[in-house]
C-alpha positions as CSV (number, residue, x, y, z in Angstrom):
1,M,-116.6,-50.6,34.7
2,P,-118.8,-51.1,37.7
3,L,-122.2,-49.3,37.8
4,S,-121.0,-47.3,40.9
5,S,-117.9,-46.0,39.1
6,K,-117.7,-42.3,38.3
7,F,-115.7,-40.8,35.5
8,D,-114.4,-37.4,34.3
9,I,-114.4,-36.3,30.7
10,S,-111.6,-34.0,29.5
11,L,-109.7,-33.1,26.3
12,M,-107.1,-35.6,25.3
13,H,-103.5,-34.5,26.0
14,E,-100.1,-35.7,25.2
15,N,-99.9,-37.6,28.6
16,D,-102.9,-39.7,27.5
17,Y,-101.0,-41.0,24.5
18,D,-99.9,-44.4,25.8
19,Q,-103.3,-45.4,27.3
20,V,-105.2,-44.3,24.2
21,L,-102.8,-46.2,22.0
22,S,-103.3,-49.3,24.1
23,L,-107.1,-49.0,23.9
24,L,-107.0,-48.7,20.1
25,T,-104.6,-51.5,19.4
26,N,-105.7,-54.0,22.1
27,S,-109.5,-53.3,22.3
28,F,-111.0,-51.3,19.5
29,F,-109.3,-52.9,16.5
30,H,-109.7,-56.4,18.1
31,D,-113.5,-56.2,17.7
32,E,-113.8,-53.7,14.9
33,P,-115.9,-55.3,12.1
34,I,-114.0,-53.8,9.1
35,A,-110.6,-54.7,10.5
36,Q,-111.9,-58.2,11.1
37,C,-113.4,-58.5,7.6
38,L,-110.1,-57.2,6.0
39,Q,-108.1,-59.4,8.4
40,V,-106.0,-56.4,9.4
41,T,-103.5,-57.5,12.0
42,E,-101.0,-54.7,12.1
43,T,-102.7,-51.5,13.4
44,L,-99.9,-49.9,15.4
45,E,-98.7,-47.4,12.8
46,F,-102.2,-46.4,11.8
47,S,-103.2,-45.9,15.4
48,K,-100.2,-43.7,16.1
49,N,-101.0,-41.6,13.1
50,V,-104.6,-41.2,14.2
51,I,-103.7,-40.2,17.7
52,H,-101.0,-37.7,16.4
53,N,-103.6,-36.0,14.2
54,C,-106.2,-35.9,17.0
55,L,-103.7,-34.4,19.4
56,H,-102.8,-31.7,16.9
57,D,-106.5,-30.8,16.3
58,K,-107.3,-30.6,20.0
59,C,-110.9,-31.7,19.8
60,S,-110.8,-35.3,21.1
61,C,-111.9,-36.4,24.5
62,V,-111.1,-39.1,27.1
63,A,-113.1,-40.4,30.0
64,Y,-111.2,-41.3,33.2
65,D,-112.4,-43.6,35.9
66,T,-112.0,-41.4,39.0
67,E,-111.2,-44.4,41.2
68,T,-108.5,-46.0,39.1
69,N,-107.4,-43.0,37.1
70,Q,-107.5,-45.1,34.0
71,I,-109.0,-44.1,30.6
72,V,-112.2,-46.1,30.1
73,A,-113.5,-44.4,26.9
74,I,-112.1,-42.2,24.1
75,C,-113.7,-40.0,21.4
76,L,-111.3,-39.3,18.6
77,N,-112.1,-36.4,16.3
78,E,-110.0,-34.9,13.4
79,I,-110.7,-31.6,11.7
80,I,-111.1,-31.7,8.0
81,Y,-110.1,-28.4,6.6
82,K,-111.8,-27.1,3.4
83,N,-108.5,-25.7,2.2
84,N,-106.6,-29.0,2.8
85,K,-104.5,-29.7,-0.3
86,E,-104.5,-33.4,0.3
87,E,-107.5,-34.6,-1.8
88,I,-108.6,-38.1,-2.5
89,N,-108.3,-38.8,-6.2
90,E,-110.9,-41.4,-7.1
91,S,-109.3,-41.9,-10.5
92,D,-106.3,-43.4,-8.8
93,E,-106.4,-47.1,-9.3
94,K,-105.4,-48.0,-5.8
95,I,-107.9,-45.6,-4.2
96,R,-110.7,-46.9,-6.5
97,F,-109.9,-50.5,-5.6
98,I,-110.1,-49.6,-1.9
99,L,-113.5,-47.8,-2.4
100,E,-114.9,-50.8,-4.4
101,L,-113.6,-53.1,-1.7
102,F,-115.5,-51.1,1.0
103,M,-118.7,-51.1,-1.1
104,N,-118.6,-54.9,-1.6
105,M,-117.8,-55.4,2.1
106,Q,-120.8,-53.2,3.0
107,K,-123.1,-55.2,0.8
108,N,-122.0,-58.6,2.2
109,L,-121.1,-57.8,5.8
110,N,-123.7,-58.5,8.4
111,I,-122.8,-55.8,10.9
112,F,-125.2,-57.1,13.5
113,D,-123.3,-60.3,13.8
114,Q,-120.4,-58.2,15.1
115,L,-122.6,-56.2,17.5
116,N,-123.5,-58.9,20.0
117,G,-125.4,-58.0,23.1
118,Y,-122.6,-59.2,25.4
119,R,-120.2,-56.8,23.7
120,A,-122.5,-53.8,24.3
121,P,-124.5,-54.6,27.4
122,R,-125.5,-51.0,28.0
123,L,-126.2,-49.9,24.5
124,R,-129.2,-47.6,24.7
125,F,-129.1,-45.7,21.3
126,L,-128.7,-47.5,18.0
127,Q,-128.4,-45.5,14.7
128,I,-127.9,-47.2,11.4
129,N,-126.4,-45.4,8.4
130,Q,-126.5,-47.1,5.0
131,N,-125.7,-46.2,1.4
132,E,-128.9,-45.7,-0.5
133,S,-127.8,-48.0,-3.3
134,L,-128.0,-51.0,-0.8
135,S,-131.0,-53.0,0.1
136,L,-132.2,-53.2,3.7
137,Q,-130.4,-55.8,5.8
138,I,-133.0,-58.2,7.1
139,S,-130.8,-58.8,10.1
140,I,-132.2,-55.7,11.6
141,F,-135.4,-57.7,12.3
142,Q,-133.3,-60.4,14.1
143,Y,-130.8,-58.4,16.1
144,T,-131.2,-58.8,19.9
145,S,-130.0,-56.3,22.5
146,K,-131.9,-56.1,25.7
147,S,-130.6,-52.6,26.4
148,V,-131.5,-50.7,23.2
149,R,-134.5,-48.3,23.7
150,V,-133.8,-45.6,21.0
151,L,-133.7,-46.7,17.4
152,D,-132.8,-44.3,14.6
153,L,-133.2,-45.5,11.0
154,R,-133.5,-42.2,9.3
155,N,-130.1,-42.5,7.7
156,C,-130.8,-45.9,6.2
157,N,-131.7,-44.0,3.0
158,Y,-134.6,-46.5,2.8
159,S,-138.4,-46.2,3.2
160,F,-140.1,-49.1,5.0
161,N,-143.3,-50.6,3.5
162,E,-146.2,-51.8,5.6
163,E,-145.0,-55.4,5.7
164,E,-141.6,-54.4,6.9
165,C,-143.1,-52.0,9.5
166,M,-145.1,-54.9,10.9
167,K,-141.9,-57.1,11.0
168,L,-140.1,-54.3,12.8
169,C,-142.9,-54.0,15.4
170,H,-142.6,-57.7,16.2
171,S,-138.8,-57.9,16.1
172,P,-136.8,-57.9,19.4
173,L,-135.7,-54.3,18.7
174,G,-139.2,-53.2,17.9
175,I,-140.8,-54.8,21.0
176,Q,-138.6,-52.9,23.4
177,C,-138.2,-49.6,21.4
178,K,-139.4,-46.4,23.2
179,I,-138.2,-43.8,20.6
180,L,-138.2,-44.6,16.9
181,S,-137.0,-42.5,14.0
182,I,-137.8,-43.9,10.5
183,N,-138.8,-43.2,6.9
184,V,-141.9,-45.0,5.6
185,K,-143.6,-45.4,2.2
186,N,-147.1,-44.5,3.4
187,R,-149.0,-43.0,6.3
188,E,-150.8,-46.2,7.2
189,S,-147.6,-47.5,8.6
190,I,-147.8,-44.9,11.3
191,N,-150.9,-46.6,12.6
192,I,-149.1,-49.9,12.6
193,F,-146.3,-48.5,14.9
194,V,-148.8,-46.9,17.2
195,K,-150.9,-50.0,17.5
196,Y,-148.3,-52.7,17.7
197,M,-145.2,-51.2,19.4
198,T,-146.5,-51.4,22.9
199,N,-143.5,-49.7,24.5
200,L,-143.3,-46.8,22.0
201,R,-143.4,-43.3,23.6
202,A,-142.2,-41.1,20.7
203,L,-142.2,-41.4,16.9
204,H,-140.1,-39.3,14.5
205,I,-141.2,-40.1,10.9
206,T,-141.4,-39.1,7.2
207,C,-143.8,-40.4,4.7
208,E,-143.1,-40.8,1.0
209,D,-146.8,-40.4,0.1
210,E,-146.9,-36.9,1.7
211,M,-144.0,-35.8,-0.6
212,F,-146.0,-37.2,-3.5
213,N,-149.2,-35.4,-2.5
214,K,-147.3,-32.2,-2.1
215,R,-145.8,-32.5,-5.6
216,S,-149.2,-33.3,-7.1
217,T,-150.9,-30.4,-5.3
218,S,-148.2,-28.0,-6.4
219,E,-148.6,-29.1,-10.0
220,E,-152.4,-28.7,-9.8
221,N,-152.1,-25.3,-8.3
222,A,-149.6,-24.2,-10.9
223,N,-152.1,-25.1,-13.6
224,D,-155.1,-23.5,-11.9
225,E,-155.3,-19.8,-12.6
226,F,-158.1,-19.4,-10.0
227,C,-156.3,-21.2,-7.1
228,D,-156.1,-19.4,-3.8
229,E,-152.5,-18.7,-3.0
230,N,-153.3,-18.5,0.7
231,I,-154.3,-22.2,0.8
232,D,-151.7,-24.1,2.8
233,N,-151.5,-27.8,2.1
234,S,-148.4,-28.5,4.2
235,D,-150.4,-29.8,7.2
236,E,-152.6,-32.2,5.4
237,L,-150.8,-35.1,6.9
238,I,-151.1,-33.6,10.4
239,R,-154.8,-33.3,10.0
240,W,-155.0,-36.9,8.7
241,L,-153.0,-38.2,11.7
242,E,-155.2,-36.3,14.2
243,D,-158.2,-38.0,12.6
244,H,-156.8,-41.5,12.5
245,L,-154.6,-41.8,15.6
246,P,-155.9,-42.2,19.2
247,S,-156.8,-38.9,20.9
248,T,-154.0,-39.4,23.4
249,C,-151.4,-38.9,20.7
250,L,-149.8,-35.5,20.3
251,V,-148.8,-34.7,16.7
252,G,-146.7,-31.9,15.3
253,R,-144.0,-30.9,12.8
254,D,-140.3,-31.1,13.7
255,P,-139.3,-27.4,13.9
256,H,-135.7,-28.3,12.8
257,S,-136.8,-30.5,9.8
258,H,-140.2,-29.7,8.5
259,S,-140.5,-32.9,6.5
260,F,-140.5,-34.9,9.8
261,I,-143.5,-35.5,11.9
262,R,-143.2,-35.9,15.7
263,I,-145.7,-38.0,17.5
264,W,-145.9,-38.4,21.3
265,L,-147.9,-41.4,22.7
């Protein structure tokens, strides 16, 4: 779609069915990594079922190019009801086989090989979700996309050590990153990001060593009958950061998630 194009976003209706079906079968599944890995070639019936459910739930959107009146993007959402009687039974042999297949595929599939820059030339925000039982994919340090500026690694279920933080700083993604959300093992890594990520403007971060310090302090206070209950240790990390980061940095707690620290550079 040309840069000058404008588009309107609206709820998906019955008259959008044909265009949405065409986009799913001819575009989405053609490049979708899981479909490619499983070598899925027949997606028509599955696509029809998805669209039918989305139309029923009335919470999916389409984006129309105002010049061509063609759908250029879709957002499909289905509502999962708590009282839905259809439950997945993991003891079922077929379901268990499928779940194991997905787990093995997630371990072995390099998702970044599928996410080439030419396929997403305007990708600005990249979020990575990963099962905590899996190790970090080293391909994150090699992936190249000239457009990504916001990198969210909070849901990797992984804490980066200092060596990995340094690698990330010097990786293609790290060099151009302006907003980074990440979990690290210790607070010294924060200094690494501030010093070596030259384009960084904001950092959203948790530290494992802060959680350890809080547990240790709680245990000490619990065993100290003379401890002052009014002493608040929750901002020890804030004070440490204010002492060790450049004075131009603004440091504070995330009001929506107290374990996260926000740093503006």
